[in-house]
C-alpha positions as CSV (number, residue, x, y, z in Angstrom):
1,M,1.5,6.8,21.0
2,M,1.8,3.1,21.1
3,G,3.0,0.3,23.3
4,V,4.0,-3.3,23.0
5,D,4.3,-5.7,26.0
6,L,5.2,-9.3,25.8
7,D,5.7,-11.0,29.2
8,R,7.7,-14.2,29.9
9,R,4.5,-16.3,29.8
10,G,3.7,-15.1,26.3
11,R,0.9,-12.7,27.2
12,V,0.7,-9.9,24.7
13,R,-0.7,-6.4,25.2
14,L,-0.5,-4.0,22.3
15,W,-2.1,-0.6,22.0
16,T,-2.0,2.5,19.9
17,Q,-3.7,5.8,20.4
18,I,-4.4,8.1,17.5
19,A,-5.3,11.8,18.0
20,L,-7.7,12.8,15.3
21,P,-8.9,16.2,14.2
22,L,-12.4,14.7,13.8
23,S,-15.4,14.5,16.0
24,A,-16.1,11.2,17.8
25,A,-19.5,11.0,15.9
26,L,-17.8,11.3,12.6
27,V,-15.2,8.7,13.4
28,W,-18.0,6.4,14.6
29,E,-19.6,6.7,11.2
30,H,-16.6,4.9,9.8
31,T,-15.9,2.6,12.7
32,E,-19.4,1.2,12.8
33,R,-18.9,-0.2,9.3
34,F,-17.5,-3.3,11.0
35,A,-16.8,-5.5,8.0
36,T,-14.8,-2.7,6.2
37,F,-13.2,-0.9,9.2
38,T,-11.8,-4.1,10.8
39,T,-9.8,-4.8,7.6
40,L,-7.6,-1.8,8.3
41,D,-5.1,-4.2,9.7
42,P,-2.2,-5.7,7.8
43,F,-3.7,-9.2,8.2
44,H,-7.4,-8.9,8.2
45,G,-8.5,-9.4,4.6
46,R,-12.2,-9.9,5.1
47,M,-14.7,-10.1,7.9
48,E,-17.9,-12.2,7.5
49,I,-20.5,-11.9,10.2
50,D,-22.9,-14.8,10.7
51,G,-26.3,-13.1,11.2
52,P,-27.0,-9.6,12.6
53,L,-24.1,-7.5,13.9
54,R,-24.3,-7.5,17.7
55,A,-22.4,-8.8,20.7
56,G,-22.2,-12.6,20.5
57,S,-22.4,-12.7,16.7
58,P,-20.0,-15.4,15.3
59,M,-17.7,-14.5,12.4
60,R,-15.1,-15.7,10.0
61,I,-11.9,-13.7,9.5
62,G,-9.9,-14.0,6.3
63,H,-6.2,-13.6,7.2
64,G,-3.3,-13.1,4.9
65,Y,0.4,-13.5,5.6
66,F,3.0,-13.0,2.9
67,G,0.7,-14.5,0.3
68,I,-0.6,-17.3,2.6
69,R,-4.3,-17.1,3.1
70,L,-6.3,-18.8,5.9
71,T,-9.6,-18.4,7.7
72,R,-9.9,-17.9,11.4
73,R,-12.9,-17.6,13.6
74,G,-14.1,-15.1,16.1
75,R,-17.1,-13.6,17.9
76,V,-18.2,-10.0,18.5
77,L,-17.5,-9.7,22.2
78,R,-18.8,-6.1,22.9
79,W,-20.7,-3.5,20.8
80,E,-21.2,0.0,22.3
81,E,-23.0,2.2,19.8
82,G,-21.0,5.4,19.2
83,V,-18.1,4.2,21.4
84,G,-16.5,1.0,20.0
85,Y,-16.4,-2.7,20.0
86,A,-14.2,-5.8,20.7
87,F,-14.0,-9.1,18.9
88,S,-12.0,-12.3,19.2
89,D,-9.6,-13.7,16.6
90,L,-8.9,-17.4,17.0
91,S,-7.4,-20.2,15.0
92,L,-9.7,-22.9,13.7
93,R,-7.3,-25.4,15.3
94,G,-8.3,-24.3,18.8
95,P,-7.8,-21.5,21.4
96,G,-4.2,-22.5,22.3
97,V,-2.6,-22.1,18.8
98,G,-2.0,-19.4,16.3
99,F,-1.9,-16.3,18.5
100,P,-5.4,-16.2,20.0
101,H,-6.3,-12.6,20.7
102,I,-8.9,-10.0,21.3
103,Y,-9.1,-6.8,19.3
104,E,-10.7,-3.7,20.6
105,Y,-11.5,-0.3,19.0
106,R,-12.6,2.6,21.3
107,I,-13.4,6.2,20.4
108,V,-12.7,8.7,23.2
109,P,-14.0,12.3,22.6
110,T,-11.4,15.0,23.5
111,G,-13.3,18.0,22.3
112,A,-16.2,19.0,20.0
113,A,-14.2,18.3,16.9
114,T,-11.5,16.0,18.2
115,C,-11.1,12.5,19.5
116,L,-8.7,9.7,20.2
117,M,-9.0,6.3,18.5
118,V,-7.6,3.7,20.9
119,I,-6.8,0.2,19.5
120,R,-5.9,-2.5,21.9
121,V,-4.9,-6.1,21.3
122,R,-4.6,-8.7,24.0
123,G,-3.6,-12.3,23.5
124,K,-1.2,-15.1,23.9
125,W,1.9,-15.5,21.8
126,T,2.0,-19.3,21.0
127,A,5.1,-19.5,18.7
128,R,7.5,-19.7,21.6
129,F,10.4,-20.8,19.4
130,I,10.7,-17.3,18.0
131,P,13.1,-15.1,20.0
132,R,11.3,-12.6,22.2
133,P,13.1,-9.5,20.8
134,L,12.1,-10.5,17.3
135,V,8.5,-11.1,18.4
136,K,8.4,-7.7,20.1
137,L,9.8,-6.0,16.9
138,W,7.2,-7.8,14.8
139,L,4.3,-6.9,17.1
140,G,5.6,-3.3,17.2
141,W,5.6,-3.1,13.4
142,V,2.0,-4.6,13.2
143,T,0.8,-2.1,15.8
144,L,2.4,0.9,14.2
145,R,1.1,-0.2,10.7
146,T,-2.4,-0.7,11.9
147,G,-2.5,2.7,13.5
148,Q,-1.2,4.3,10.3
149,M,-3.8,2.5,8.2
150,V,-6.7,3.6,10.5
151,E,-5.5,7.2,10.7
152,N,-4.9,7.4,6.9
153,H,-8.3,5.9,6.2
154,L,-10.2,8.3,8.5
155,I,-8.3,11.5,7.4
156,A,-8.7,10.5,3.7
157,A,-12.4,9.8,4.2
158,E,-12.9,13.3,5.8
159,V,-11.0,15.0,3.0
160,H,-13.1,13.2,0.4
161,R,-16.3,14.2,2.3
162,C,-15.3,17.9,2.5
163,R,-14.4,18.0,-1.2
164,A,-17.8,16.4,-2.1
165,A,-19.6,18.9,0.1
166,R,-17.7,21.8,-1.6
167,S,-18.5,20.5,-5.1
168,A,-22.2,20.1,-4.2
169,T,-22.4,23.8,-3.1
170,A,-20.3,25.1,-6.1
């Protein structure tokens, strides 16, 4: 499931919800690897945390768009061990340009061996010259692709772990 909302004032709300046949604890083992996990997004090429990883930590975000590379800044806004985190993603030119937004990952247990990964993005669309239907289409693709990348990564990691465990006992 996913949703894309872009209101007339440019406020953006994106979300995707991924049902996983994995325990919340197992998903957290991957999600807590912040610098790696947060690059499971079509634009986040690298995450560099300044200092220890905790709420308030500043960071640099390497972005890539069609071969164009730029650095953005952010801050870890929330860190809940075993549950998820949120961080800001802002232009170096200031908070009113370049789609300032907040990214959130949250793990919701649904059973002993199942969970939901909920990804939310909230922000302000600043490129007002682009027609809204095109923006919504673009944001929908980004949201869908991010969900696919996260799901594929988590399932592949579990398959790899199971194979390694089988090989170790054989």
